[in-house]
C-alpha positions in Angstrom: -76.7 -142.6 -49.7 -77.8 -139.4 -48.7 -81.0 -139.2 -46.5 -84.4 -137.7 -48.2 -85.4 -134.6 -46.5 -89.0 -134.0 -46.0 -89.6 -131.5 -48.1 -92.7 -130.0 -45.4 -89.2 -129.5 -43.7 -87.6 -127.6 -46.6 -91.1 -124.6 -46.5 -91.1 -124.7 -43.1 -86.9 -123.7 -42.5 -88.1 -120.8 -45.7 -90.4 -119.4 -43.8 -88.3 -118.9 -40.5 -85.5 -117.8 -43.2 -87.4 -115.6 -44.6 -88.8 -114.2 -40.8 -84.6 -114.1 -40.2 -83.3 -111.3 -43.0 -86.9 -109.0 -41.3 -84.6 -109.1 -38.0 -82.8 -106.5 -36.3 -80.6 -109.2 -35.9 -80.3 -109.5 -40.4 -79.9 -106.2 -40.7 -77.4 -105.4 -37.9 -75.7 -108.5 -40.0 -75.4 -106.9 -43.1 -74.4 -103.4 -41.9 -71.8 -104.8 -41.7 -70.6 -106.3 -44.8 -68.3 -108.9 -44.7 -69.3 -112.3 -46.4 -68.6 -114.9 -43.9 -66.5 -117.5 -46.7 -64.1 -114.8 -48.2 -63.8 -112.2 -45.5 -64.4 -109.5 -48.5 -65.8 -105.9 -47.7 -69.4 -105.8 -49.9 -72.6 -103.9 -49.5 -76.0 -105.1 -48.5 -76.9 -105.7 -52.3 -74.1 -107.9 -53.0 -74.9 -109.7 -49.9 -77.4 -113.1 -48.9 -78.3 -115.5 -46.8 -76.7 -118.6 -46.2 -77.7 -122.1 -44.8 -74.0 -123.6 -43.0 -75.5 -126.0 -43.1 -77.9 -126.3 -45.9 -81.9 -127.0 -45.6 -81.6 -129.6 -48.6 -79.1 -131.2 -45.8 -81.4 -131.1 -42.6 -79.9 -127.2 -41.9 -81.7 -125.4 -39.7 -82.7 -121.6 -40.5 -81.4 -120.2 -37.0 -78.8 -117.5 -35.7 -76.4 -119.8 -35.9 -76.5 -121.8 -39.2 -77.0 -118.3 -41.3 -74.8 -116.6 -42.4 -74.0 -113.3 -44.6 -71.7 -114.7 -48.0 -71.5 -112.4 -50.6 -73.1 -114.0 -53.6 -70.0 -115.9 -55.5 -69.6 -117.6 -52.3 -72.7 -118.7 -52.5 -73.1 -120.0 -55.3 -69.7 -121.5 -55.3 -70.5 -123.7 -51.6 -74.8 -124.6 -53.2 -75.5 -127.9 -51.1 -72.3 -128.0 -49.5 -70.8 -128.5 -45.6 -68.1 -127.2 -44.9 -66.1 -129.7 -44.0 -66.5 -130.9 -48.0 -66.5 -127.4 -49.2 -62.1 -127.7 -47.6 -61.9 -131.2 -49.7 -63.8 -130.1 -52.9 -61.0 -127.7 -52.8 -58.0 -129.6 -52.0 -59.0 -132.9 -54.5 -60.1 -130.1 -56.9 -64.0 -132.0 -56.6 -66.8 -132.4 -55.2 -67.6 -135.2 -52.6 -70.6 -135.9 -49.8 -70.5 -137.6 -47.2 
C-alpha cells in the first residue's frame, strides 16, 4: 500500500511549481521546445511541466524534478515514476511500488 501524501504539502509544491513556471530558467527550457520523454520538438503552447517524481508520490517542485514534456507524454505518464514507465511499457500494464 502506498503512503498517503499530505494534501497541504501537495498544495505547497503546486505553488512552488507556479513560481518555477514564471522563472527565466523555465522560459529557457520551453524555448528549447524538446520533450524530455519522447525527444520531439514542439511549440511552447504544446508543452507542459511534468514532475519526474509526481507531487502525489512525494516529488518536489524543483529544477531537478521538473521537466518540459509534450501534452501527450504527460498524459501517458500520469502519476508514474520513470522506473514504473519502463516496466509498464515492457509488461503492457500499470505497476506500482
